[in-house]
Backbone as CSV, one residue per row, in Angstrom:
resi,resn,N_x,N_y,N_z,CA_x,CA_y,CA_z,C_x,C_y,C_z
1,UNK,0.955,-1.090,-0.238,-0.050,0.003,-0.005,0.714,1.170,0.136
2,UNK,1.914,1.265,0.471,2.875,2.406,0.782,3.317,2.594,-0.448
3,UNK,3.757,1.505,-1.259,4.292,1.671,-2.768,3.247,2.335,-3.515
4,UNK,2.089,2.012,-3.331,1.111,2.583,-4.431,0.812,4.096,-4.011
5,UNK,1.194,4.332,-2.791,0.719,6.076,-2.644,1.891,7.049,-2.829
6,UNK,2.917,6.065,-3.449,4.156,6.848,-3.470,4.214,7.207,-5.102
7,UNK,3.350,6.256,-5.806,3.571,6.336,-7.118,3.554,7.877,-7.874
8,UNK,2.893,8.861,-7.144,2.704,10.080,-7.586,4.297,10.880,-7.636
9,UNK,5.035,10.072,-6.666,6.297,10.629,-6.403,7.208,9.850,-6.697
10,UNK,7.616,9.670,-8.017,8.575,8.895,-8.405,10.235,8.438,-7.775
11,UNK,10.521,9.449,-7.448,11.830,9.254,-6.619,11.500,8.685,-5.454
12,UNK,10.463,9.025,-4.694,10.107,8.045,-3.359,9.691,6.827,-3.631
13,UNK,8.956,6.599,-4.697,8.728,5.041,-5.078,9.750,4.439,-5.440
14,UNK,10.714,4.946,-5.821,11.985,4.230,-6.335,12.863,4.032,-5.289
15,UNK,12.713,4.883,-3.945,13.265,4.427,-2.869,12.523,3.212,-1.821
16,UNK,11.128,3.272,-2.027,10.380,2.374,-1.593,10.739,0.729,-1.841
17,UNK,10.683,0.505,-2.990,11.051,-0.890,-3.478,12.285,-1.043,-3.038
18,UNK,13.424,-0.768,-2.937,14.681,-1.520,-2.499,14.723,-1.778,-0.908
19,UNK,13.959,-0.789,-0.282,13.615,-0.488,1.203,13.014,-1.831,1.481
20,UNK,12.105,-2.292,0.529,11.181,-3.648,1.076,11.237,-4.769,0.043
21,UNK,12.710,-5.381,-0.082,12.836,-6.312,-0.979,12.003,-7.424,-1.394
22,UNK,10.963,-7.728,-0.434,10.060,-8.618,-0.218,9.186,-8.456,-1.604
23,UNK,8.935,-7.041,-2.101,8.118,-6.542,-3.119,8.630,-7.356,-4.511
24,UNK,9.516,-7.693,-4.753,10.081,-8.451,-5.912,10.024,-9.968,-5.944
25,UNK,9.594,-10.482,-4.659,9.173,-12.046,-4.493,7.729,-12.164,-4.870
26,UNK,7.883,-13.796,-5.389,6.647,-14.119,-5.723,5.444,-13.767,-4.652
27,UNK,5.460,-13.711,-3.446,4.477,-13.279,-2.684,4.279,-11.768,-2.600
28,UNK,5.382,-11.163,-2.586,5.191,-9.817,-2.902,4.595,-9.301,-3.978
29,UNK,5.029,-9.651,-5.206,4.057,-9.663,-6.432,2.602,-9.843,-6.123
30,UNK,2.152,-10.981,-5.599,0.863,-11.184,-5.179,0.291,-10.060,-4.445
31,UNK,0.819,-9.774,-3.486,0.432,-8.667,-2.781,0.093,-7.332,-3.386
32,UNK,1.067,-7.112,-4.301,1.095,-5.820,-4.856,-0.001,-5.778,-5.950
33,UNK,-0.376,-7.039,-6.636,-1.310,-7.105,-7.644,-2.593,-6.839,-6.844
34,UNK,-2.747,-7.458,-5.759,-4.261,-7.260,-4.710,-4.130,-6.298,-4.358
35,UNK,-3.125,-5.261,-4.096,-3.301,-3.723,-3.608,-3.658,-3.218,-4.957
36,UNK,-2.858,-3.296,-6.015,-3.313,-2.595,-7.054,-4.875,-2.776,-7.757
37,UNK,-5.221,-3.926,-7.888,-6.714,-4.186,-7.726,-7.658,-3.610,-6.996
38,UNK,-7.263,-3.611,-5.836,-8.106,-3.013,-4.503,-8.354,-1.474,-5.009
39,UNK,-7.175,-1.010,-5.214,-7.114,0.543,-5.633,-7.763,0.872,-6.842
40,UNK,-7.856,-0.050,-7.765,-8.263,0.338,-9.101,-9.761,0.213,-8.941
41,UNK,-10.315,-0.706,-7.995,-11.773,-0.774,-7.973,-12.116,0.529,-7.007
42,UNK,-11.322,1.000,-6.386,-11.765,2.456,-5.583,-11.973,3.764,-6.824
43,UNK,-11.193,3.499,-7.674,-10.961,4.521,-8.713,-12.625,4.302,-9.488
44,UNK,-12.771,3.079,-9.712,-14.032,2.924,-10.177,-15.319,3.433,-9.577
45,UNK,-15.022,3.889,-8.334,-16.295,4.244,-7.507,-15.839,5.739,-7.374
46,UNK,-14.724,6.410,-7.792,-14.781,7.765,-7.974,-13.818,8.273,-6.953
47,UNK,-12.964,7.594,-6.235,-11.876,7.559,-5.361,-10.667,7.352,-5.648
48,UNK,-9.289,8.069,-5.212,-8.018,7.912,-6.031,-8.082,8.274,-7.371
49,UNK,-8.719,9.084,-7.722,-8.589,9.127,-9.088,-7.238,10.180,-9.702
50,UNK,-6.563,10.629,-8.997,-5.364,11.200,-9.141,-4.407,10.035,-9.612
51,UNK,-4.560,8.578,-8.883,-3.602,7.794,-9.090,-4.260,6.852,-10.128
52,UNK,-5.113,7.086,-10.738,-5.573,5.993,-11.607,-4.494,5.733,-12.865
53,UNK,-4.042,6.969,-13.513,-3.185,6.374,-14.548,-1.945,5.791,-13.964
54,UNK,-1.385,6.274,-13.207,-0.121,5.478,-12.302,-0.400,3.998,-11.779
55,UNK,-1.764,3.627,-11.567,-2.236,2.566,-10.966,-2.253,1.607,-12.351
56,UNK,-2.914,2.348,-13.331,-2.813,1.316,-14.570,-1.464,0.946,-15.264
57,UNK,-0.579,1.733,-15.032,0.676,1.590,-15.396,1.205,0.510,-14.721
58,UNK,0.983,0.652,-13.315,1.720,-0.376,-12.397,0.894,-1.874,-12.584
59,UNK,-0.440,-1.769,-13.040,-0.975,-3.053,-13.301,-0.068,-3.721,-14.674
60,UNK,-0.290,-2.807,-15.665,0.431,-3.446,-16.729,2.085,-3.832,-16.438
61,UNK,2.847,-3.123,-15.623,4.119,-3.647,-15.425,4.034,-5.095,-14.418
62,UNK,3.107,-5.325,-13.576,2.816,-6.299,-12.818,2.635,-7.538,-13.811
63,UNK,1.604,-7.491,-14.735,1.431,-8.263,-15.826,2.510,-8.787,-16.479
64,UNK,3.671,-8.107,-16.917,4.649,-8.448,-17.461,5.687,-9.220,-16.653
65,UNK,5.630,-9.419,-15.443,6.381,-10.012,-14.626,6.156,-11.430,-14.501
């Protein structure tokens, strides 16, 4: 969740991933996909609209992994 909310601050987001190496693990990727999906659902309800483009980009990146 922390990573998701730093997506609007690319420098900060780039520092979060190395600070939490579990994010690159299979379990971490599953957690990332879950958080991303949950936040995209909030976008569909009108929340977190400012994150929408970044969440969609993140979703595509997760699909490629």
